[in-house]
Residue frames relative to the residue before (quaternion, step in Angstrom):
aa qw qx qy qz dx dy dz
X 1.0000 0.0000 0.0000 0.0000 0.00 0.00 0.00
X 0.2590 -0.7361 0.6129 0.1244 3.51 -1.00 1.02
X 0.0579 -0.8000 0.5963 -0.0307 3.51 -0.88 1.17
X 0.1202 -0.7629 0.6303 0.0789 3.53 -0.96 0.90
X 0.1627 -0.7505 0.6336 0.0938 3.46 -1.36 0.64
X 0.1693 -0.7625 0.6124 0.1223 3.51 -0.79 0.97
X 0.7410 0.3297 -0.2860 0.5103 3.51 -0.62 1.27
X 0.1354 -0.8057 0.5761 0.0249 3.53 -0.63 1.24
X 0.3445 0.7227 -0.5295 0.2803 3.62 0.84 0.89
X 0.7774 -0.3190 0.2091 0.5002 3.58 -1.16 -0.26
X 0.6972 0.4723 -0.3095 0.4417 3.63 0.72 -0.86
X 0.6483 0.5201 -0.3152 0.4580 3.63 0.94 -0.96
X 0.6999 0.4859 -0.2830 0.4404 3.61 0.77 -1.05
X 0.6352 0.5333 -0.3208 0.4574 3.61 1.09 -0.87
X 0.6577 0.4937 -0.3180 0.4717 3.52 1.02 -0.83
X 0.6171 0.5359 -0.3466 0.4603 3.58 1.02 -0.69
X 0.6561 0.4996 -0.3061 0.4756 3.60 0.80 -0.87
X 0.6714 0.5238 -0.3081 0.4243 3.52 0.82 -0.98
X 0.7366 0.4092 -0.2327 0.4857 3.57 0.83 -1.05
X 0.6169 0.5091 -0.3993 0.4481 3.67 0.92 -0.43
X 0.6048 0.5757 -0.3351 0.4364 3.55 1.09 -0.63
X 0.6835 0.4311 -0.2573 0.5299 3.54 1.34 -0.49
X 0.6140 -0.6088 0.3170 0.3896 3.60 1.27 0.23
X 0.4728 0.6796 -0.4498 0.3351 3.59 1.14 0.27
X 0.4342 -0.6528 0.5481 0.2916 3.50 -1.20 0.58
X 0.0410 0.8149 -0.5658 0.1190 3.58 -0.48 1.33
X 0.0243 -0.7642 0.6444 0.0086 3.50 -1.05 0.94
X 0.2305 -0.7841 0.5687 0.0928 3.50 -0.98 0.88
X 0.1659 -0.7972 0.5789 0.0412 3.59 -0.83 1.01
X 0.0442 -0.8088 0.5860 -0.0211 3.64 -0.59 1.14
X 0.4981 -0.6955 0.4499 0.2566 3.57 -0.92 0.94
X 0.6382 0.5361 -0.3374 0.4375 3.55 1.07 -0.78
X 0.5884 -0.6231 0.4054 0.3180 3.50 -1.28 0.62
X 0.7913 0.0206 0.0262 0.6105 3.55 1.15 -0.57
X 0.5525 -0.5714 0.4654 0.3894 3.51 -1.37 0.04
X 0.1229 -0.7990 0.5868 0.0477 3.60 -0.76 1.09
X 0.3020 -0.7775 0.5155 0.1966 3.68 -0.34 1.06
X 0.3138 0.7547 -0.5158 0.2568 3.63 0.57 1.12
X 0.4759 0.6561 -0.5123 0.2840 3.55 -1.24 0.02
X 0.4703 -0.6534 0.5194 0.2865 3.45 -1.35 0.30
X 0.6919 -0.4221 0.3614 0.4611 3.50 -1.29 -0.33
X 0.1117 -0.7734 0.6209 0.0622 3.53 -1.21 0.55
X 0.4079 -0.6801 0.5385 0.2848 3.54 -1.30 0.37
X 0.1189 -0.7389 0.6566 0.0938 3.49 -1.18 0.62
X 0.2936 -0.7950 0.5135 0.1346 3.52 -0.40 1.29
X 0.6715 -0.5042 0.3344 0.4279 3.62 -1.19 0.44
X 0.5978 0.5740 -0.3849 0.4062 3.61 1.12 -0.58
X 0.6900 0.4457 -0.2965 0.4872 3.59 0.98 -0.88
X 0.6215 0.5409 -0.3638 0.4346 3.61 0.99 -0.66
X 0.5848 0.5575 -0.3560 0.4694 3.60 1.14 -0.70
X 0.6702 0.5154 -0.2944 0.4456 3.56 0.95 -0.99
X 0.6794 0.4968 -0.2978 0.4505 3.59 0.97 -0.87
X 0.5612 0.5795 -0.3835 0.4497 3.57 1.15 -0.51
X 0.6264 0.5635 -0.3417 0.4163 3.59 1.03 -0.79
X 0.7654 0.3387 -0.2003 0.5092 3.69 0.94 -0.68
X 0.6386 -0.6068 0.3231 0.3458 3.66 1.10 0.44
X 0.6580 0.5256 -0.3304 0.4262 3.64 1.13 0.10
X 0.4593 0.7402 -0.4109 0.2690 3.50 1.33 -0.31
X 0.6464 0.5147 -0.3440 0.4460 3.62 0.96 -0.78
X 0.6463 0.5075 -0.3276 0.4663 3.60 1.00 -0.75
X 0.6242 0.4971 -0.3497 0.4909 3.60 0.95 -0.78
X 0.6844 0.4935 -0.3229 0.4287 3.63 0.69 -0.84
X 0.6511 0.5196 -0.3166 0.4537 3.55 1.08 -0.79
X 0.6861 0.4518 -0.2635 0.5057 3.60 1.20 -0.47
X 0.6636 0.5121 -0.2755 0.4706 3.54 1.31 -0.22
X 0.3256 -0.7144 0.5908 0.1860 3.52 -1.40 0.02
X 0.4025 -0.7506 0.4768 0.2173 3.56 -0.58 1.26
X 0.2284 -0.7313 0.6263 0.1442 3.58 -1.21 0.74
X 0.2393 -0.7874 0.5497 0.1434 3.59 -0.94 0.79
X 0.8179 0.0882 0.0085 0.5685 3.58 1.05 -0.75
X 0.1829 -0.7208 0.6571 0.1233 3.52 -1.25 0.75
X 0.0966 -0.7861 0.6102 0.0175 3.59 -0.87 1.08
X 0.1779 -0.7450 0.6369 0.0878 3.48 -1.17 0.89
X 0.0491 -0.8193 0.5702 -0.0350 3.55 -0.87 1.03
X 0.4506 -0.6516 0.5097 0.3356 3.55 -1.22 0.33
X 0.7652 -0.4068 0.2356 0.4398 3.61 -1.24 -0.09
X 0.6720 0.4678 -0.2943 0.4929 3.57 1.24 -0.35
X 0.5743 -0.6122 0.3750 0.3934 3.59 1.23 0.02
X 0.4221 0.6756 -0.4765 0.3719 3.61 1.28 0.40
X 0.4419 -0.7123 0.4880 0.2431 3.54 -0.88 1.00
X 0.2522 -0.7624 0.5848 0.1146 3.59 -0.75 1.18
X 0.7898 -0.1817 0.1718 0.5601 3.66 0.89 -0.91
X 0.1948 -0.7820 0.5798 0.1201 3.50 -1.22 0.27
X 0.1563 -0.7497 0.6251 0.1505 3.55 -1.27 0.32
X 0.3290 -0.7707 0.5268 0.1427 3.53 -0.90 1.09
X 0.2477 -0.8157 0.5071 0.1269 3.62 -0.23 1.22
X 0.5290 0.6374 -0.4102 0.3816 3.60 1.25 -0.46
X 0.5501 0.6066 -0.3990 0.4126 3.59 1.17 -0.51
X 0.6176 0.5558 -0.3434 0.4379 3.62 1.05 -0.79
X 0.6250 0.5648 -0.3121 0.4393 3.46 1.01 -0.97
X 0.6999 0.4750 -0.2708 0.4596 3.55 0.97 -0.96
X 0.7127 0.4590 -0.2574 0.4638 3.57 1.03 -0.78
X 0.8385 0.2277 -0.0841 0.4879 3.60 0.87 -0.92
X 0.5127 -0.7100 0.3691 0.3113 3.55 1.27 -0.01
X 0.7154 0.3702 -0.2545 0.5351 3.57 1.37 0.10
X 0.4579 -0.6649 0.5120 0.2933 3.54 -1.25 0.51
X 0.3827 -0.5741 0.6301 0.3562 3.45 -1.52 -0.13
X 0.1003 -0.8252 0.5550 -0.0307 3.56 -0.86 1.06
X 0.2340 -0.6990 0.6326 0.2376 3.45 -1.32 0.21
X 0.0055 0.7942 -0.6060 0.0433 3.56 -1.06 0.66
X 0.5309 -0.6021 0.4910 0.3383 3.55 -1.16 0.50
X 0.5195 -0.6625 0.4244 0.3332 3.58 -0.73 0.87
X 0.6224 0.5539 -0.3271 0.4458 3.56 1.09 -0.76
X 0.6580 0.4997 -0.3152 0.4670 3.59 1.01 -0.75
X 0.6055 0.5350 -0.3438 0.4786 3.59 1.08 -0.69
X 0.6538 0.5322 -0.2859 0.4555 3.46 0.92 -1.08
X 0.6690 0.5027 -0.3011 0.4571 3.67 0.90 -0.91
X 0.6320 0.5535 -0.3480 0.4160 3.54 1.02 -0.71
X 0.6163 0.5220 -0.3174 0.4970 3.53 1.15 -0.84
X 0.6600 0.5332 -0.3131 0.4266 3.57 0.77 -1.11
X 0.6564 0.5429 -0.3032 0.4273 3.57 0.95 -0.91
X 0.6812 0.5079 -0.2520 0.4631 3.52 1.23 -0.83
X 0.5805 0.6235 -0.3663 0.3744 3.53 1.17 -0.38
X 0.5293 -0.5729 0.5043 0.3705 3.53 -1.25 0.47
X 0.5939 -0.5519 0.4139 0.4141 3.66 -1.17 0.44
X 0.8604 0.1919 -0.1539 0.4464 3.54 -1.29 0.60
X 0.3359 0.7448 -0.4820 0.3164 3.49 1.21 0.81
X 0.7779 0.3716 -0.1420 0.4864 3.49 0.91 -1.07
X 0.1114 -0.8016 0.5874 -0.0036 3.52 -0.84 1.15
X 0.2473 -0.8119 0.5187 0.1033 3.58 -0.56 1.17
X 0.8120 0.2926 -0.2017 0.4629 3.57 -1.29 0.30
X 0.5157 0.6040 -0.4154 0.4436 3.48 1.16 0.86
X 0.0318 -0.8358 0.5457 -0.0514 3.51 -0.07 1.43
X 0.3175 -0.7617 0.5290 0.1978 3.54 -0.60 1.13
X 0.2864 -0.7586 0.5674 0.1435 3.54 -1.00 0.96
X 0.7455 -0.2442 0.1649 0.5979 3.57 0.89 -0.86
X 0.2887 -0.7412 0.5823 0.1683 3.52 -1.34 0.28
X 0.0183 -0.7537 0.6501 0.0952 3.57 -1.25 0.38
X 0.0939 -0.8117 0.5762 0.0205 3.58 -1.23 0.45
X 0.1909 -0.7208 0.6401 0.1852 3.43 -1.42 0.24
X 0.8073 -0.2940 0.1841 0.4774 3.66 -1.15 -0.30
X 0.8288 0.2710 -0.1252 0.4733 3.62 1.03 -0.62
X 0.7913 0.1988 -0.0924 0.5708 3.60 1.20 -0.46
X 0.2825 -0.7036 0.6343 0.1509 3.42 -1.49 0.51
X 0.1329 -0.7906 0.5887 0.1037 3.65 -0.79 0.78
X 0.2443 -0.7799 0.5698 0.0857 3.53 -0.79 1.13
X 0.1695 -0.7804 0.5973 0.0746 3.63 -0.86 0.91
X 0.1203 -0.8235 0.5497 0.0714 3.56 -0.62 1.06
X 0.7024 -0.5099 0.3259 0.3747 3.44 -1.30 0.47
X 0.7106 0.4855 -0.2543 0.4413 3.52 1.16 -0.79
X 0.6252 -0.5690 0.2867 0.4508 3.51 1.43 0.30
X 0.5664 0.5892 -0.4129 0.4021 3.70 1.11 -0.21
X 0.1474 -0.7463 0.6413 0.0999 3.45 -1.25 0.63
X 0.1022 -0.7826 0.6134 0.0310 3.53 -1.15 0.77
X 0.1754 -0.7826 0.5901 0.0923 3.59 -0.89 0.94
X 0.0024 0.7923 -0.6080 0.0507 3.62 -0.88 0.96
X 0.5870 -0.5577 0.4577 0.3672 3.58 -1.40 0.20
X 0.8155 0.0452 -0.0046 0.5769 3.62 1.02 -0.70
X 0.1709 -0.7961 0.5774 0.0604 3.55 -0.97 0.88
X 0.1055 -0.7815 0.6109 0.0702 3.61 -0.63 1.07
X 0.2005 -0.7844 0.5787 0.0986 3.53 -0.69 1.07
X 0.0782 0.7904 -0.5903 0.1438 3.52 -0.36 1.30
X 0.3413 0.7900 -0.4288 0.2747 3.59 1.18 0.85
X 0.7253 -0.5432 0.2494 0.3418 3.51 1.00 0.88
X 0.7528 -0.4071 0.2859 0.4311 3.47 -1.41 0.05
X 0.7234 0.3849 -0.2342 0.5231 3.60 1.10 -0.54
X 0.1097 0.8536 -0.5035 0.0765 3.56 1.16 0.56
X 0.3159 -0.7282 0.5678 0.2180 3.57 -0.77 0.94
X 0.6043 0.5482 -0.3700 0.4442 3.59 1.07 -0.58
X 0.6560 0.4876 -0.3234 0.4768 3.64 0.88 -0.83
X 0.6176 0.5259 -0.3582 0.4623 3.60 1.02 -0.72
X 0.6435 0.5141 -0.3149 0.4717 3.62 0.99 -0.81
X 0.7557 0.3990 -0.2260 0.4677 3.61 0.81 -0.83
X 0.7824 0.0878 -0.0543 0.6142 3.62 1.12 -0.63
X 0.2612 -0.8317 0.4753 0.1192 3.57 0.32 1.40
X 0.7001 0.4989 -0.2679 0.4350 3.59 1.03 -0.77
X 0.5403 0.6507 -0.3966 0.3569 3.60 1.26 -0.15
X 0.1401 0.8160 -0.5454 0.1303 3.64 0.58 1.05
X 0.6222 -0.5614 0.3926 0.3789 3.55 -1.26 0.45
X 0.2200 -0.7311 0.6255 0.1608 3.65 -1.19 0.58
X 0.3040 -0.7534 0.5530 0.1849 3.51 -0.61 1.11
X 0.4564 -0.7338 0.4500 0.2251 3.54 -0.82 1.07
X 0.5416 -0.6000 0.4288 0.4035 3.66 1.13 -0.54
X 0.7613 0.2586 -0.1837 0.5656 3.60 1.25 -0.05
X 0.2627 -0.7375 0.6040 0.1488 3.47 -1.32 0.61
X 0.2439 -0.8184 0.5182 0.0465 3.52 -1.16 0.70
X 0.1601 -0.7294 0.6535 0.1234 3.54 -1.16 0.73
X 0.0720 -0.7867 0.6126 0.0236 3.57 -1.06 0.81
X 0.0883 0.8137 -0.5706 0.0667 3.52 -1.03 0.75
X 0.2631 -0.7087 0.6313 0.1728 3.52 -1.46 0.16
X 0.0891 0.7837 -0.6087 0.0855 3.48 -0.92 0.90
X 0.6317 -0.5151 0.3715 0.4446 3.69 -1.20 -0.02
X 0.5080 -0.6733 0.4480 0.2964 3.54 -1.01 0.79
X 0.0051 -0.8408 0.5384 0.0564 3.54 0.87 -1.04
X 0.7099 -0.5171 0.2568 0.4033 3.52 0.98 0.94
X 0.4695 0.7308 -0.4025 0.2889 3.56 1.31 0.06
X 0.7782 0.1375 -0.1380 0.5970 3.66 1.19 -0.26
X 0.6387 -0.5377 0.3950 0.3834 3.50 -1.31 0.43
X 0.6240 -0.6241 0.3665 0.2945 3.48 -1.07 0.87
X 0.8093 0.2537 -0.0789 0.5239 3.52 1.07 -0.80
X 0.6599 0.5221 -0.2931 0.4540 3.58 1.30 0.20
X 0.1981 -0.7357 0.6365 0.1200 3.59 -0.96 0.87
X 0.1376 -0.8056 0.5761 0.0134 3.49 -0.97 0.94
X 0.0664 -0.7686 0.6357 0.0284 3.60 -1.11 0.78
X 0.1364 -0.7937 0.5914 0.0406 3.52 -0.86 1.12
X 0.1725 -0.7996 0.5718 0.0626 3.58 -0.93 0.90
X 0.1416 0.7558 -0.6369 0.0560 3.52 -1.23 0.70
X 0.6257 -0.5404 0.3799 0.4149 3.61 -1.17 0.15
X 0.6789 0.4891 -0.2922 0.4632 3.51 1.23 -0.21
X 0.7987 -0.2231 0.1126 0.5474 3.53 1.26 -0.13
X 0.3269 -0.7200 0.5740 0.2127 3.64 -1.22 -0.10
X 0.0758 -0.7920 0.6058 0.0018 3.46 -1.10 0.86
X 0.0076 0.7938 -0.6077 -0.0210 3.59 -0.94 0.80
X 0.0653 -0.7790 0.6235 0.0095 3.55 -1.21 0.65
X 0.0133 0.7855 -0.6174 0.0390 3.54 -1.09 0.86
X 0.4694 -0.6740 0.4838 0.3021 3.56 -1.05 0.79
X 0.1538 -0.7698 0.6117 0.0983 3.50 -1.37 0.51
X 0.6930 -0.4416 0.3359 0.4603 3.53 -1.24 0.03
X 0.8118 0.2537 -0.2123 0.4811 3.60 -1.30 0.43
X 0.6291 -0.5976 0.3560 0.3471 3.61 0.91 0.91
X 0.4641 0.6205 -0.4853 0.4050 3.55 0.98 1.00
X 0.2333 -0.7511 0.6029 0.1339 3.44 -1.35 0.43
X 0.2344 -0.7464 0.6096 0.1280 3.57 -0.90 0.98
X 0.0419 -0.8070 0.5886 -0.0232 3.68 -0.93 0.88
X 0.0496 -0.7610 0.6397 0.0956 3.46 -1.27 0.37
X 0.0851 -0.7913 0.6049 0.0267 3.64 -1.11 0.59
X 0.0679 -0.8246 0.5603 -0.0380 3.51 -0.72 1.17
X 0.0270 -0.7695 0.6365 0.0444 3.55 -1.19 0.72
X 0.4911 -0.6046 0.5286 0.3375 3.58 -1.25 0.44
X 0.2100 0.7583 -0.5859 0.1938 3.52 -0.89 1.03
X 0.5829 -0.5333 0.4396 0.4273 3.60 -1.21 0.09
X 0.5859 -0.5808 0.4311 0.3655 3.49 -1.22 0.48
X 0.8403 0.0929 -0.1372 0.5162 3.49 -1.24 0.88
X 0.1358 0.7986 -0.5631 0.1634 3.64 0.91 0.83
X 0.3720 -0.7805 0.4587 0.2048 3.62 -0.46 1.20
X 0.5955 0.6231 -0.3169 0.3959 3.47 1.31 -0.71
X 0.7879 0.2885 -0.1651 0.5183 3.63 1.11 -0.43
X 0.3780 0.7454 -0.4857 0.2560 3.63 1.19 0.28
X 0.8304 0.1517 -0.0514 0.5336 3.70 0.76 -0.73
X 0.1514 0.8023 -0.5492 0.1784 3.58 0.73 1.06
X 0.4264 -0.6677 0.5360 0.2918 3.60 -1.04 0.74
X 0.7361 -0.4520 0.3023 0.4031 3.45 -1.35 0.31
X 0.6747 0.5004 -0.2734 0.4687 3.54 1.00 -0.99
X 0.6423 0.5264 -0.3093 0.4633 3.51 1.03 -0.77
X 0.6240 0.4944 -0.3446 0.4974 3.58 1.04 -0.65
X 0.6681 0.5005 -0.3275 0.4425 3.54 0.84 -0.94
X 0.6230 0.5739 -0.3381 0.4102 3.62 1.02 -0.61
X 0.6075 0.5527 -0.3458 0.4536 3.51 1.24 -0.58
X 0.7527 0.3266 -0.1946 0.5375 3.61 1.27 -0.33
X 0.3725 0.7607 -0.4789 0.2306 3.58 1.07 0.49
X 0.5354 0.5887 -0.4319 0.4246 3.55 1.27 0.24
X 0.5761 0.5339 -0.3766 0.4912 3.57 1.31 -0.03
X 0.7306 -0.3976 0.3140 0.4576 3.60 -1.25 0.12
X 0.6638 -0.5686 0.3123 0.3721 3.59 -1.00 0.85
X 0.5791 0.6191 -0.3686 0.3814 3.56 0.96 -0.71
X 0.6220 0.5733 -0.3312 0.4181 3.57 1.06 -0.82
X 0.6775 0.4528 -0.2773 0.5090 3.65 0.78 -1.00
X 0.6156 0.5773 -0.3296 0.4232 3.59 1.00 -0.87
X 0.6842 0.5018 -0.2631 0.4592 3.50 0.86 -1.14
X 0.7018 0.4607 -0.2866 0.4617 3.61 0.84 -1.00
X 0.7127 0.4987 -0.2676 0.4145 3.61 0.76 -0.99
X 0.7024 0.4242 -0.2577 0.5101 3.57 1.19 -0.50
X 0.4693 0.6503 -0.4530 0.3894 3.60 1.19 0.27
X 0.4941 -0.6572 0.4885 0.2920 3.61 -0.76 0.93
X 0.5444 -0.6505 0.3955 0.3522 3.69 -0.70 0.88
X 0.6503 0.5255 -0.3226 0.4436 3.60 1.03 -0.88
X 0.6736 0.4830 -0.2965 0.4743 3.72 1.25 -0.27
X 0.6353 0.5173 -0.3414 0.4607 3.56 1.24 0.21
X 0.1281 -0.7553 0.6411 0.0471 3.52 -1.06 0.95
X 0.1249 -0.7766 0.6156 0.0484 3.51 -1.26 0.60
X 0.1193 0.7848 -0.5967 0.1172 3.56 -0.81 1.04
X 0.4045 -0.5987 0.6033 0.3376 3.56 -1.22 0.46
X 0.4205 -0.7185 0.5140 0.2066 3.50 -1.14 0.83
X 0.1219 0.8004 -0.5775 0.1048 3.66 -0.68 1.03
X 0.0855 -0.7453 0.6472 0.1358 3.52 -1.27 0.15
X 0.4344 -0.6457 0.5393 0.3216 3.53 -1.39 -0.30
X 0.5589 -0.5676 0.4776 0.3708 3.56 -1.14 0.52
X 0.5464 -0.6383 0.4157 0.3481 3.61 -0.79 0.94
X 0.3598 -0.7313 0.5500 0.1827 3.45 -1.05 1.05
X 0.4809 -0.6720 0.4920 0.2741 3.53 -1.26 0.44
X 0.7832 0.1325 -0.0614 0.6044 3.54 1.25 -0.35
X 0.2517 -0.7549 0.5954 0.1108 3.49 -1.20 0.72
X 0.7144 0.4112 -0.2307 0.5170 3.59 1.22 -0.40
X 0.0532 -0.7803 0.6211 -0.0501 3.56 -0.96 1.08
X 0.7725 -0.1858 0.1187 0.5955 3.62 0.25 1.15
X 0.7775 -0.2727 0.2377 0.5144 3.51 -0.61 -1.21
X 0.5600 0.5391 -0.4020 0.4839 3.53 1.24 0.51
X 0.0417 -0.8019 0.5960 -0.0093 3.59 -0.75 0.97
X 0.3385 -0.7224 0.5719 0.1910 3.65 -0.98 1.00
X 0.0028 -0.7871 0.6159 -0.0331 3.52 -1.08 0.82
X 0.8045 0.2322 -0.1994 0.5090 3.57 -1.16 0.76
X 0.8323 -0.1750 0.1588 0.5014 3.50 -1.30 -0.73
X 0.5723 0.5652 -0.4179 0.4222 3.69 1.02 -0.44
X 0.7281 0.4089 -0.2344 0.4978 3.65 1.06 -0.67
X 0.8479 0.0080 0.0663 0.5260 3.61 0.89 -0.89
X 0.0211 -0.8239 0.5649 -0.0405 3.57 0.71 1.07
X 0.0477 -0.8025 0.5946 -0.0094 3.59 -0.85 1.07
X 0.5737 -0.5038 0.4939 0.4160 3.48 -1.30 0.16
X 0.5349 -0.6862 0.3992 0.2892 3.61 -1.12 0.55
X 0.3939 0.7944 -0.4158 0.2021 3.62 1.28 0.04
X 0.7024 0.3990 -0.2671 0.5254 3.58 1.25 -0.27
X 0.4110 -0.7197 0.4653 0.3108 3.56 1.34 -0.18
X 0.5305 0.6801 -0.3619 0.3536 3.59 1.20 0.50
X 0.3613 0.7405 -0.5132 0.2401 3.66 1.17 0.16
X 0.7121 0.4161 -0.2539 0.5053 3.60 0.71 -1.03
X 0.6411 0.5552 -0.3230 0.4200 3.60 0.89 -0.84
X 0.7094 0.4203 -0.2843 0.4892 3.61 0.74 -0.84
X 0.5783 0.5334 -0.3872 0.4807 3.66 1.10 -0.37
X 0.6541 0.5054 -0.2995 0.4764 3.56 0.90 -0.87
X 0.6342 0.5068 -0.3372 0.4768 3.57 0.93 -0.82
X 0.5930 0.5688 -0.3651 0.4377 3.62 0.96 -0.86
X 0.7101 0.4927 -0.2726 0.4228 3.56 0.71 -1.12
X 0.6755 0.4773 -0.3080 0.4701 3.59 0.99 -0.87
X 0.6492 0.5240 -0.3315 0.4406 3.59 0.98 -0.72
X 0.6290 0.5179 -0.3271 0.4787 3.50 1.00 -0.78
X 0.6820 0.4790 -0.3152 0.4539 3.51 0.86 -0.83
X 0.5998 0.5548 -0.3399 0.4657 3.57 1.11 -0.73
X 0.6268 0.5543 -0.3434 0.4266 3.55 0.97 -0.83
X 0.6547 0.5042 -0.3211 0.4627 3.57 0.99 -0.74
X 0.6175 0.5265 -0.3547 0.4644 3.62 1.14 -0.54
X 0.7655 0.4270 -0.2146 0.4308 3.60 1.04 -0.80
X 0.7850 0.2701 -0.1199 0.5445 3.59 1.16 -0.55
X 0.4740 -0.6899 0.4841 0.2551 3.47 -1.10 0.83
X 0.7733 0.3613 -0.1612 0.4955 3.59 0.87 -1.05
X 0.5311 -0.6655 0.4163 0.3189 3.56 -0.85 0.98
X 0.5725 0.5788 -0.3967 0.4242 3.63 1.04 -0.61
X 0.6696 0.4735 -0.2946 0.4906 3.65 0.92 -0.86
X 0.5991 0.5526 -0.3587 0.4549 3.62 0.93 -0.68
X 0.7333 0.4441 -0.2578 0.4457 3.55 0.74 -1.10
X 0.5903 0.5439 -0.3517 0.4818 3.58 1.21 -0.64
X 0.6125 0.5552 -0.3207 0.4624 3.60 1.01 -0.80
X 0.6854 0.5198 -0.2622 0.4373 3.45 0.83 -1.15
X 0.6850 0.5047 -0.2720 0.4495 3.49 0.93 -1.02
X 0.6603 0.5137 -0.3061 0.4543 3.52 1.07 -0.95
X 0.6940 0.4838 -0.2911 0.4468 3.58 1.04 -0.71
X 0.7806 0.4337 -0.1696 0.4170 3.59 1.02 -0.91
X 0.6432 0.5793 -0.3610 0.3468 3.61 0.90 -0.81
X 0.7101 0.4415 -0.2757 0.4742 3.65 0.71 -0.99
X 0.6627 0.5146 -0.3278 0.4342 3.63 0.89 -0.87
X 0.7142 0.4292 -0.2740 0.4802 3.63 0.81 -0.86
X 0.5745 0.5632 -0.3854 0.4519 3.59 1.08 -0.42
X 0.6362 0.5238 -0.3152 0.4707 3.54 1.08 -0.84
X 0.6348 0.5264 -0.3336 0.4568 3.59 1.02 -0.80
X 0.6663 0.5098 -0.3177 0.4419 3.59 0.90 -0.87
X 0.6949 0.4905 -0.2854 0.4417 3.52 0.91 -0.90
X 0.6836 0.4745 -0.2985 0.4674 3.58 1.00 -0.85
X 0.6282 0.5431 -0.3309 0.4483 3.56 1.02 -0.84
X 0.6446 0.5130 -0.3150 0.4712 3.58 0.99 -0.81
X 0.6302 0.5199 -0.3135 0.4840 3.63 1.06 -0.82
X 0.6567 0.5041 -0.3179 0.4621 3.63 0.88 -0.86
X 0.6611 0.5213 -0.3102 0.4415 3.57 0.98 -0.82
X 0.6357 0.5216 -0.3013 0.4828 3.54 1.04 -0.92
X 0.6555 0.5066 -0.3292 0.4531 3.63 0.94 -0.77
X 0.7065 0.4871 -0.2518 0.4474 3.53 0.95 -1.01
X 0.7230 0.4596 -0.2205 0.4662 3.52 1.23 -0.75
X 0.3138 0.7689 -0.5137 0.2156 3.68 1.29 0.13
X 0.1476 -0.8099 0.5645 0.0602 3.55 -0.96 1.04
X 0.5551 0.5730 -0.3951 0.4554 3.56 1.33 -0.10
X 0.4920 -0.7493 0.3749 0.2368 3.45 -0.40 1.43
X 0.7092 0.4565 -0.3113 0.4379 3.61 0.72 -0.89
X 0.6434 0.5094 -0.3236 0.4710 3.57 1.09 -0.65
X 0.6276 0.5245 -0.3382 0.4654 3.56 1.13 -0.63
X 0.6179 0.5339 -0.3531 0.4565 3.57 1.09 -0.71
X 0.6325 0.5174 -0.3392 0.4661 3.64 0.99 -0.78
X 0.6419 0.5199 -0.3275 0.4588 3.56 0.89 -0.90
X 0.6992 0.4866 -0.2723 0.4474 3.59 0.79 -1.00
X 0.6617 0.5156 -0.2999 0.4544 3.52 1.15 -0.64
X 0.7139 0.4646 -0.2225 0.4744 3.55 1.06 -0.91
X 0.6107 0.6236 -0.3477 0.3426 3.56 0.96 -0.87
X 0.6563 0.4890 -0.3576 0.4499 3.69 0.91 -0.65
X 0.6540 0.5189 -0.3376 0.4348 3.64 1.06 -0.36
X 0.5550 0.5770 -0.4057 0.4410 3.61 1.22 -0.03
X 0.3949 -0.7301 0.4858 0.2740 3.64 -0.50 1.08
X 0.5696 -0.6149 0.4234 0.3436 3.52 -1.14 0.81
X 0.6101 0.5432 -0.3750 0.4382 3.61 1.08 -0.59
X 0.6163 0.5140 -0.3671 0.4703 3.66 1.10 -0.62
X 0.6307 0.5119 -0.3546 0.4632 3.63 0.90 -0.73
X 0.6450 0.4988 -0.3112 0.4882 3.63 0.95 -0.78
X 0.6595 0.5472 -0.3095 0.4123 3.54 0.96 -0.85
X 0.6136 0.5552 -0.3250 0.4578 3.47 1.19 -0.72
X 0.7264 0.3759 -0.2470 0.5196 3.60 1.20 -0.56
X 0.3378 0.7669 -0.4988 0.2210 3.67 1.21 0.00
X 0.6441 0.5609 -0.3592 0.3762 3.59 0.82 -0.78
X 0.5816 0.5890 -0.3626 0.4281 3.56 1.23 -0.55
X 0.7723 0.3811 -0.1900 0.4714 3.52 0.83 -0.95
X 0.6171 0.4833 -0.3627 0.5040 3.56 1.17 -0.17
X 0.1516 0.8452 -0.4953 0.1315 3.54 0.90 1.00
X 0.1580 -0.7628 0.6236 0.0654 3.48 -1.03 0.97
X 0.1432 -0.8418 0.5195 0.0318 3.59 -0.31 1.24
X 0.7417 0.3487 -0.2248 0.5270 3.61 1.15 -0.24
């Protein structure tokens, strides 16, 4: 079986590694002209790490990552509202929650690919298919026919737009800066922290090699031109109502290490499979980053699809299995992540006071219980 993957991001590369290990002929087509090792830090939950162990790259990912033991939530003054103990996940599921640089995760997958798998500067314009084959039409005029097409071309997927024209982006109401800088002892080595206020939200987490990954969000209109090109110090000043360490971390981050994006998701889809075209990763279920599950869910997609081929002979049964396993689960992640973001981004002061008053009374076990479905992952 010939399989093509459109998109050389985390989901697409993970799917390629998974399927090549099973002996399939897989080619990956990426629209960018080359691999750029850019991107901020990301979280890999124990659910995703479990999945990566199955395809033999989990140990390398863990070696490039940094374990988190605790998640702390604080108010604008730095007072702790609640905590989550991640060490419980290690005890229950045998894997850690880690942070890792996106580029390091990307390189791990690239290293595991067979030679000549990844093709750059190949932008897919549209696809068509019959009962047995899919034909991909590229911007450079080339066409490629395959037995199965995996669309892993991200939140702005042109293939999803072709198949589901109404699947447009939903702006969350807030925009976000992300960056990586030196820790210099400013935060605890194993604790990620998130601070909430009516003016914005800030999160910081330790990474390998004494680095710290941070994000900073404010409520604003989409594509607000006034905040598109702020300097590090200007971004830091937006959050100077938080403890001093927040402004210090932001303002000392090299400009080339800062990314800025409006935060959007897509309304959960009812199907991921369209004939012999299957949506995967953000192309299928783009979510806001409030649960740190974007990469994790894409990884799960890839492993589940690969496991489907292990269990079923006919591709139709494989794709039905994939869809049954992934649609409802990822829809739950999208909905819950959006709810968490809305709660954390409250700007109406009286409502924020109520939130901050009640949050400390929620047992940490109850918070973990709400996320239990993430870690009780069934990939087969």
